[in-house]
C-alpha positions as CSV (number, residue, x, y, z in Angstrom):
1,M,-96.0,-205.4,111.8
2,R,-95.1,-206.3,108.4
3,R,-98.6,-205.5,107.5
4,I,-98.5,-202.0,109.2
5,L,-95.2,-201.4,107.1
6,T,-96.5,-202.8,103.8
7,D,-99.5,-200.6,104.4
8,I,-97.5,-197.3,105.1
9,L,-95.5,-198.0,101.6
10,A,-98.7,-199.0,99.6
11,K,-99.9,-195.4,100.4
12,D,-96.9,-193.3,99.2
13,S,-97.6,-192.3,95.5
14,R,-94.0,-191.1,95.6
15,L,-92.5,-194.9,95.5
16,L,-91.7,-196.3,92.2
17,A,-93.7,-199.4,91.2
18,T,-90.9,-201.0,89.8
19,P,-88.8,-202.3,91.5
20,A,-91.6,-202.9,94.1
21,P,-91.1,-201.8,97.8
22,C,-90.5,-204.6,99.9
23,V,-90.7,-205.4,103.7
24,T,-88.4,-208.3,105.0
25,V,-86.8,-209.3,108.4
26,A,-83.4,-208.7,108.6
27,E,-82.5,-209.7,112.0
28,L,-84.2,-211.5,114.6
29,N,-83.3,-211.7,118.2
30,K,-84.6,-213.0,121.4
31,N,-86.3,-210.0,122.2
32,T,-86.1,-208.1,118.8
33,M,-87.3,-208.1,115.1
34,L,-85.3,-206.0,112.9
35,F,-87.5,-204.9,109.7
36,A,-85.3,-204.0,106.4
37,L,-87.7,-201.7,104.0
38,R,-86.4,-201.5,100.3
39,V,-88.2,-198.5,98.5
40,W,-87.5,-196.8,95.5
41,S,-88.5,-193.0,94.9
42,K,-87.3,-189.9,92.3
43,T,-83.7,-188.7,93.8
44,S,-85.8,-185.8,93.8
45,D,-88.1,-187.0,96.5
46,Y,-85.7,-188.9,98.4
47,E,-85.4,-187.0,101.8
48,A,-88.9,-186.2,101.8
49,V,-90.0,-189.8,101.4
50,R,-87.8,-190.9,103.7
51,G,-88.9,-188.8,106.3
52,S,-92.3,-189.3,105.7
53,I,-92.3,-193.0,106.0
54,F,-90.4,-192.8,109.3
55,E,-92.8,-190.7,110.7
56,Q,-95.8,-192.6,109.5
57,I,-94.1,-195.7,111.1
58,K,-93.9,-194.1,114.4
59,L,-97.3,-192.7,114.5
60,A,-98.8,-196.1,113.5
61,F,-96.7,-198.1,116.0
62,D,-97.7,-195.8,118.6
63,Q,-101.3,-196.3,117.9
64,Q,-100.8,-199.6,118.0
65,G,-99.1,-200.1,121.2
66,I,-96.0,-201.1,119.4
67,A,-92.5,-200.2,121.6
68,M,-89.5,-199.3,119.6
69,T,-86.5,-199.6,121.8
């Protein structure tokens, strides 16, 4: 899953290179993994970037058969 998330972030040219985007495991439970994504963009791009990233994650997970609960 981390690869899917990092690939999505790498493709978005609106994200700033410094500091670099990062994906970490924020929480690990018996049945779930919670990932934290840290990205930076221009303030004027924030809402568009946020929505786009969420949409791309959902589409990529659906394609891979990864359920989001």
